[in-house]
KOLVOPA-344139 format. One record per residue: x, y, z of N, C-alpha, C in turn; residue in one letter. Coordinates in steps of 0.001 Angstrom, whole numbers, padded with zeros to 6 digits, always signed. Last residue first. Layout:
BEGIN
XYZXYZXYZA;...
END
This chain:
BEGIN
+127716+088387+054378+128493+087088+054056+128758+086755+052941L;+126389+090860+055709+127877+090381+055261+127988+088635+055083G;+123618+091193+056063+124774+090640+057471+126048+090708+057228I;+122777+090867+053779+122127+092378+054390+122928+091714+056326R;+123072+088670+052344+123679+089354+052010+122821+090915+053077G;+121244+086152+054287+123334+086668+053662+123705+087751+053501S;+119094+087164+053585+119476+087316+054534+120977+087253+054916I;+119152+086406+050776+118886+087912+051493+118934+087775+052396E;+119540+083985+050849+120807+085052+050189+120276+086512+050206D;+118966+082105+053511+118719+082399+052265+119837+083608+051959N;+121012+080455+055897+120676+081286+055456+120480+081884+054453L;+122839+078472+056187+121596+078171+056935+120579+078969+056081I;+125000+079099+054730+124353+077159+054154+122593+077439+054006E;+126253+080903+055689+125910+081149+054623+124796+079590+053783K;+127396+079071+058216+125687+080299+057974+125478+080641+057360L;+129528+077629+057157+127884+077533+057877+126493+078423+057812A;+130913+079885+056283+130379+078879+055323+128829+078399+055882A;+131527+081658+058738+130278+082237+057373+130343+081055+056590K;+132732+078904+059649+131685+079501+060501+130941+080513+059404D;+134695+079267+058955+133929+077636+058448+132699+078790+059135I;+135899+081480+059525+135767+081216+058248+135069+079717+057607E;+136060+081416+062207+135816+082613+062065+134958+081682+060074H;+138733+078952+062825+137087+078887+062528+135835+080102+062540L;+140592+080748+061297+140533+079702+060915+138437+079166+060681A;+141007+082292+063889+140887+083077+062184+139871+081509+061413V;+141415+080323+065905+140703+081381+065210+139978+082305+064259F;+144015+079405+064670+143017+078573+064649+141966+079342+064745N;+145654+081868+065580+145559+081780+063802+144062+081050+063950D;+146161+081498+067430+145347+082380+067706+144755+082440+066484L;+148322+078531+067394+148462+079836+067901+146711+079739+067100G;+149880+077096+065162+149727+078223+065005+148519+079558+065750R;+151559+075553+067316+151923+076933+066843+151637+077604+065671D;+149019+073649+067139+149599+074470+068569+150657+075940+068153I;+149289+072870+064720+148292+073577+065241+148641+074254+066146I;+151517+071420+064576+151492+072199+063790+150121+073256+064618K;+151842+069679+066677+152667+071028+067019+151566+072250+066339E;+148227+068191+067266+149940+068598+066534+150336+069864+066756S;+146859+067533+070271+146874+068444+069101+147716+068510+068757L;+147402+063125+071315+147305+065555+071789+147396+066018+069803G;+145124+061472+070240+146548+062057+070707+145997+063310+070739A;+142129+059349+070908+142760+060182+069555+144410+060589+070386E;+141586+055991+069106+141486+056715+069925+142392+058282+069583G;+141339+054157+067078+142663+054664+067850+142642+055139+069020G;+139362+053827+065590+139304+052985+066274+140440+053171+068008W;+140406+055644+063035+139558+054385+063156+140134+053545+064369P;+142575+058498+064969+142434+057136+063630+141267+056495+064175E;+142088+062526+065400+141042+060272+065146+141572+059440+064312R;+142733+065152+065275+142386+064467+064437+142676+062507+065629H;+142793+067727+068020+143016+066426+067109+142468+065933+066435S;+139866+069831+067431+140499+068692+068240+141827+068765+067412S;+137845+072953+067695+139015+072536+066287+139887+071247+067451I;+134741+073811+067054+135848+073658+068049+136984+072727+066967Q;+131949+075888+067136+132416+075172+066107+134371+074932+067367H;+128621+076590+066980+129445+076487+067553+130626+075273+066749F;+126294+079137+066523+126863+077846+065652+128212+077296+067291L;+122135+079227+066608+123754+079018+067909+125352+078195+067014V;+119694+081568+066326+121063+080396+066371+122267+080203+066588I;+116715+081898+067069+118178+082485+067374+119069+080926+066036S;+113265+083872+065990+114708+082845+065835+116337+083123+066094L;+111186+085642+066763+112585+085277+067246+113490+084037+066580D;+108235+087159+065959+109255+085680+066340+110967+085890+066336R;+107124+089377+068577+107410+089519+067463+107588+087641+067618S;+106490+091462+070667+105588+090697+069705+105834+090174+068106R;+107742+092215+072606+108028+092927+071284+107180+092138+069876E;+107219+090346+074453+107336+091840+074399+106865+092316+073452E;+106456+087642+073291+105439+088859+073371+106254+090194+073694E;+108495+085976+070913+108288+087440+072307+107187+088117+072429N;+108093+082775+069922+107669+083978+070675+107930+085148+071537D;+111332+080830+068646+110580+081272+069936+109212+082308+069893R;+113170+078228+067229+111677+080011+066338+110348+080180+067710L;+115939+077733+067282+115028+077860+067491+114713+078570+067380D;+118835+076055+066405+118638+077021+066192+116863+076459+067101A;+122441+075186+066204+121669+074670+066839+120000+076280+066848N;+125259+072892+065626+124038+074289+064901+122421+073570+065746I;+128185+072589+065887+127005+072222+065880+126014+073274+065825R;+131479+071236+064317+130145+071778+064214+129156+071802+065005T;+134304+070348+064449+133872+069304+065146+132908+071120+064744L;+137562+069113+063618+136945+070253+063194+134724+069868+063889V;+140716+067481+063614+138684+067492+063681+138195+068935+063990R;+143751+067469+061692+142732+067297+062839+141317+067604+062809H;+146924+067317+060089+145888+066764+060964+145206+067308+061937Q;+148489+070403+059721+148134+069783+059820+146940+068756+060504A;+146725+072432+059195+148155+072767+058360+148788+071398+059184P;+145392+071199+056860+145917+072042+056570+145750+072724+058528D;+142995+068923+056871+145037+068656+056979+145677+069760+057163D;+140410+067999+058774+141229+068612+057676+142541+068517+057461L;+137078+065839+059309+138503+066139+059120+139723+067039+058151T;+134570+066434+060743+135298+066653+059273+136838+067016+059893Q;+131346+066110+062223+132812+065915+062619+133249+066530+061332F;+127948+068041+063102+129505+066382+062201+130277+066628+062552F;+125470+068169+064345+126206+068675+064426+127454+067272+063635G;+121855+069518+065147+122337+068793+064181+124101+068658+064798T;+118902+070746+065610+119756+070301+066496+120583+069816+065387H;+115172+073005+065532+116171+071821+065264+118234+071742+065808F;+111954+073776+066112+113176+073487+067355+114121+072766+065898H;+109535+076047+066025+110122+074992+065774+111413+074713+066295F;+106030+077489+066186+107582+077483+066214+108104+075922+066402N;+103966+077480+062664+104243+078025+064706+105981+077589+064438E;+103926+077018+060282+103412+077791+060942+104233+078828+062044T;+105268+074273+058307+105157+074115+059570+104805+076124+059581R;+107015+073893+056187+105703+073782+055744+105013+073686+057015E;+109242+074382+057082+108328+075290+055738+107035+074932+055267F;+110805+071876+058472+109702+073166+059006+109084+074108+058551I;+111376+069510+056941+109265+070137+057332+109423+071208+057308H;+114136+069223+056103+112689+070395+055267+111332+070729+056077S;+116764+071178+058322+115276+070131+058004+114752+070284+057313P;+119454+072725+057384+117916+072642+057591+117276+071496+057468V;+121849+071282+056305+121353+071825+057387+120719+071773+058098Y;+121781+071962+053385+121577+070503+054356+121815+070588+055750Q;+118360+073523+052471+119869+073394+052869+120408+071897+053420S;+116363+074096+051057+117167+072217+050787+118434+072458+050921N;+116170+077131+051595+115295+075307+051626+116179+074884+050644F;+117342+079320+054089+117773+078556+052923+116701+077371+052637R;+115289+081360+056252+115900+079739+056007+116101+079736+054801L;+113538+084388+056069+115033+083442+056745+115914+081949+055848L;+111302+082707+054157+112096+084072+054620+113143+084270+055324C;+111192+080154+054889+111973+080267+053643+112692+082034+053803R;+109565+080185+057112+110896+080212+056735+111955+080208+055733A;+106732+082570+057530+107109+081418+056554+108654+081057+056206D;+104120+083858+059139+104902+083866+059323+105923+082327+058270F;+101444+083985+058917+102417+084565+058197+102892+084404+057848D;+100454+084208+062403+100630+082788+061368+100907+083091+059648F;+101081+086927+062747+102307+085630+063325+101441+084744+062363Y;+101962+089655+061209+100464+088779+061439+101856+086952+061422N;+104697+091050+062302+103650+091067+062046+102783+090019+062324G;+108433+090120+062114+107147+090990+062685+105990+091193+061435T;+111131+088714+062936+109875+088171+062185+108661+089158+063116A;+114858+087878+063264+113224+088523+063887+112469+088560+063058R;+117557+087044+064970+116544+087096+063752+115227+087653+063981F;+121161+086135+066388+119175+086153+066486+118841+086890+064679L;+122841+084004+066988+122374+084910+066182+121035+085041+066784D;+125361+083640+068298+124197+083030+069148+124071+084761+067507A;+128833+081200+068650+128473+082585+067862+126958+082074+068217Y;+131910+079782+069439+130273+080104+069768+130203+081157+069358E;+135258+078301+069150+133928+079575+068989+132767+079526+068794I;+137737+077100+070221+135964+076850+070111+136485+078285+069855A;+140711+074566+070699+139691+075913+070076+138650+076004+069708F;+142055+072022+073348+141433+072626+071771+141350+073521+071616S;+144303+071498+074529+144193+070686+073528+142622+070677+073039V;+147473+072634+075018+145881+073564+074680+145601+072347+074048V;+149576+071614+078511+149372+072080+076354+147797+072034+075785P;+150938+072778+080633+149930+071830+080489+149698+072897+078974N;+153212+072684+080404+153481+071765+080835+152435+070901+080481D;+153607+075531+081051+153662+074750+079558+153923+073119+079364S;+150757+077365+082464+152534+077081+081918+152596+075971+080780P;+149750+080706+080659+149309+078525+081486+150844+078376+081834V;+149740+082851+080330+150033+082716+082078+149935+080758+081749L;+149457+083451+077634+150971+082498+077540+150993+082422+079443E;+146733+083494+077631+147311+082126+077270+148618+081828+077577M;+146655+086235+078040+146874+084602+078866+147003+083971+078757A;+148227+087244+075453+148852+087905+077209+148613+086580+078573V;+146322+086391+073673+147317+085670+073714+148551+086266+075055K;+143617+087238+074565+144500+086001+074516+145291+085758+074577L;+144707+089616+074544+144370+089814+075687+144539+088371+075739H;+144720+090317+071008+145687+090725+071991+145300+090126+073614N;+142730+088753+070056+143747+088229+069720+145134+088557+070903S;+140551+090882+071281+140120+090029+071485+141285+089693+071460V;+141630+093431+069465+141551+093331+070781+141049+091754+071438R;+141520+092399+066627+142713+092747+067884+142849+092600+068783P;+138592+092030+066366+139760+090848+066713+140850+091206+067785W;+136986+094135+066005+137224+092842+067066+138472+092260+067467I;+137092+094575+063446+137136+095680+064779+137292+095424+066114E;+136796+092882+061921+138126+093577+061643+138731+094113+062602A;+134690+091542+062790+135665+090766+062818+137121+091970+062594W;+132049+094511+064009+132903+094010+062981+134317+092553+062943A;+130592+094166+066434+130801+094664+065559+130564+094510+064147T;+129674+092888+069922+130045+092475+068631+130211+093202+067122Y;+128782+092399+072811+128882+094016+071412+129579+093391+069895E;+130493+090610+073672+128173+091163+073541+128125+091740+072795G;+132405+088065+073771+132241+089343+073266+130937+089592+072752V;+134990+087301+075718+133174+086251+075865+132922+088930+074985L;+137286+084380+076105+136632+085581+075859+135599+085980+075476F;+138376+081999+078465+137117+081910+077819+137802+083771+076990L;+139998+079012+078814+140733+080103+078821+138949+080791+078029I;+139801+075966+081271+139850+076900+079883+139204+079072+080007R;+140232+074092+083258+140923+074517+082303+140635+075116+081647N;+138274+076213+085347+138108+075041+085132+139815+075076+084064E;+138608+079417+084404+137370+078744+084628+137667+077096+084694D;+138999+082318+083137+139752+081679+084280+138315+080894+084528F;+137680+085186+080663+137050+084240+082210+138082+083320+082062R;+136637+088250+080193+138512+087055+079717+137616+086691+081447L;+134859+090659+078119+135330+089825+079412+135708+088618+079119G;+132619+093476+077723+133552+092615+076798+133949+091873+078465F;+130423+093857+077795+130452+093588+076597+131168+092884+076140E;+127540+091675+079012+128753+091404+079001+128804+092687+077929V;+124702+093536+081334+124894+092641+079791+126469+092963+079556S;+123461+096960+082242+124104+095900+082482+124690+093986+081808G;+123112+098568+079852+122286+097011+080807+122167+096767+081248D;+125307+099641+079452+124359+099982+079959+123188+099214+080883R;+127763+096857+079641+127089+098006+078830+125986+098135+079988M;+130243+096274+081951+129142+096182+081453+128972+097087+080109L;+133911+094432+081633+132868+095644+080934+131799+095490+080508A;+135056+091802+083588+134307+091794+082923+134063+093647+082472E;+137041+089227+084550+136917+090475+084314+136298+090717+083341Y;+136860+086239+086441+136081+087142+085683+136448+088139+085417S;+137455+082820+087631+138776+083692+087391+137445+084311+086780L;+137662+079912+089270+137098+080683+088002+137528+082296+088660G;+138308+078944+091908+137656+077758+091200+137434+078808+089854A;+140222+079118+094930+139986+079766+093201+139316+078130+092442I;+139689+078916+098367+140240+077972+097039+139093+078382+095876R;+138910+079876+100338+139751+079726+100156+140367+079452+098418N;+135871+078780+100406+136656+079931+100010+137865+080767+100224E;+134554+076131+099503+135908+076547+099960+136276+077811+099614D;+131050+075720+100198+131859+076780+099272+133333+076394+100001V;+129421+072221+100097+130092+073589+101141+130535+074220+099781T;+126588+070423+101010+127466+071069+100096+127888+072685+100391V;+125414+067409+101880+125901+068665+102776+127322+069049+101771R;+124851+064119+102387+124460+065333+101002+124867+066921+101172N;+127810+062477+103415+126942+063567+103715+126247+063942+101908S;+129643+060854+102686+129141+060634+103472+127974+061005+104054G;+131676+063663+101675+131860+061819+101516+131063+062042+102947P;+131137+067106+101229+131390+066302+101922+131039+064861+102178Q;+131712+068966+097999+130711+067773+098466+131114+067079+099336L;+132519+072124+097332+132966+070919+097821+131511+070039+098194L;+133340+073929+095426+131862+073462+096203+132904+071936+096371I;+135295+077393+094850+134767+075767+094495+133906+074721+095758A;+133833+080307+093502+135481+079553+094933+134351+077717+094762N;+135626+082688+091419+133903+081274+092022+134881+080665+092928T;+134612+086395+091431+135285+085093+091890+134764+084098+091878V;+135688+089288+088875+134367+088789+089705+134813+086816+090155S;+135545+092258+088867+136071+091096+089312+134880+090913+089608R;+135124+095231+086723+134202+094044+087087+135009+092712+087278R;+136700+096335+084169+136864+096653+085764+136769+095553+086564P;+138601+095990+081685+137434+094702+082568+137364+095116+084144F;+140891+097736+081237+139392+097553+080209+138086+096814+080402D;+142233+097319+083538+141524+098789+082883+140522+098798+081556H;+142582+094364+084055+141990+095037+084128+141502+097042+083911R;+144693+093974+081943+143686+093853+081143+142372+094840+082841W;+147217+093798+083389+147215+094431+081922+146102+094108+081269T;+146293+093259+086025+146636+094572+085888+146692+094403+084791G;+146704+090373+086909+145317+090737+085432+145814+092773+085829S;+148653+089281+087265+148976+089587+086310+147727+090534+085946N;+147618+087389+089887+148773+088914+089491+148918+089286+088633K;+146047+086582+088954+144930+087331+089350+146107+088389+089441E;+146920+084387+087265+146357+085052+086642+145082+086385+087629F;+148064+083068+089582+148964+084030+088866+147907+085186+087513Q;+146377+082244+091429+147308+083358+092246+148260+083663+090571E;+145792+080566+089289+144980+081240+089642+145262+082670+090164F;+148037+078605+089213+147724+079158+088207+146420+080456+088409D;+147819+077721+092359+149461+078483+091689+148653+079302+090959T;+145820+075999+091591+145995+077188+092652+147081+078363+091912K;+145298+075317+088118+145556+074977+089738+145172+076272+090873S;+143325+074449+085918+144173+075355+086441+144269+074491+087946F;+143339+070262+084614+142337+072026+086046+143537+072903+085953E;+145063+069890+081250+144688+069821+083398+144042+070737+084044K;+144839+070964+078489+144699+069337+079299+144405+069483+080805S;+142361+073791+077939+144159+073266+077912+143507+071555+078378F;+140986+075331+075333+140669+074435+076422+142285+073966+076666E;+139593+078466+074685+140592+077683+074786+140754+076907+075929V;+137084+080396+073068+137936+079290+073533+138645+078390+073650I;+134786+082765+073080+135971+082428+073079+136873+081530+073431F;+131537+083483+071712+132754+083573+072537+133657+082428+072362V;+129486+086347+071020+130441+085041+070247+131526+085205+071989V;+125859+087603+070950+127283+087722+071582+127808+086659+070728R;+124780+088261+068688+124375+088536+070201+125612+088606+071019Q;+124189+089147+065086+124715+088438+066577+124971+089636+067999L;+123172+090504+062571+122578+089183+063901+123109+089438+064944A;+124133+093781+062684+124758+092594+062246+123837+091489+062956N;+124656+096688+063482+123726+095964+062128+124662+094842+061643A;+124021+095080+067037+124571+096128+066036+124104+096187+065048S;+123141+093644+068725+123450+094289+069489+123511+095779+068441R;+120762+091511+065671+121842+091767+067245+122088+092719+067375G;+118899+091028+064145+118457+091350+065054+119665+091570+066487A;+117941+090792+060851+118675+090619+061765+118281+091264+063022P;+113599+090418+059851+115328+091444+060089+116619+090643+061189R;+111103+090492+057779+112549+089565+058550+113003+090793+058319Y;+107809+091118+058243+108729+091963+057879+109989+091167+058725E;+104889+089274+057125+105508+089557+057709+107185+090292+057453M;
END
């Protein structure tokens, strides 16, 4: 079979989502403030969408929509196929920036960081950041004789993140794993990594498609049995550079999952 990255650009990436999570849900006043200042990004993201609050009436099973209460705002730029190219969203207690046309970090990061910086400054200071996270969705494609599929041609044999049994199979598989690690720079904090992989049939392309979704999240340090404190001021002060640190963590994890040939082809 032929094995290749199948991203939207010359890489494997289908989507990247940057997430900033705050301590409290956004209030009505917060959403009004986001909308009031939306002119700073509406030129880049012209499609506006509103999510209204969903209300469950006590004592009944009736669900209604409160059209006067905003629960989410989205501003997006679309590609020709209707999917999101870039988008900024305010949802519950999170700000999300979506990238559907990922080229290279050096090209997209200035745009992402500029818009996130403006958006984060609109959140009141009494609603602190509790986590920073990135989710990457990569796609790899195998074409040719169906039962000639060999996971070794995409994945790293003996990787600590990949179960060994999939290398013995020619049919589809799924694996999921995750872990925390404690880091000390610039202050103690935890990073959660989740790895989710699916090999599926793609009848339209007559291919076997391997989707790998990696999620990385910076959260506060946790003492054994002691619960979590707030995110360290040094981590908060590092601001958007937390995403730069997560990007490096992602590259290291993905390189451990993919074999050397595929890693080289996507520039890891």
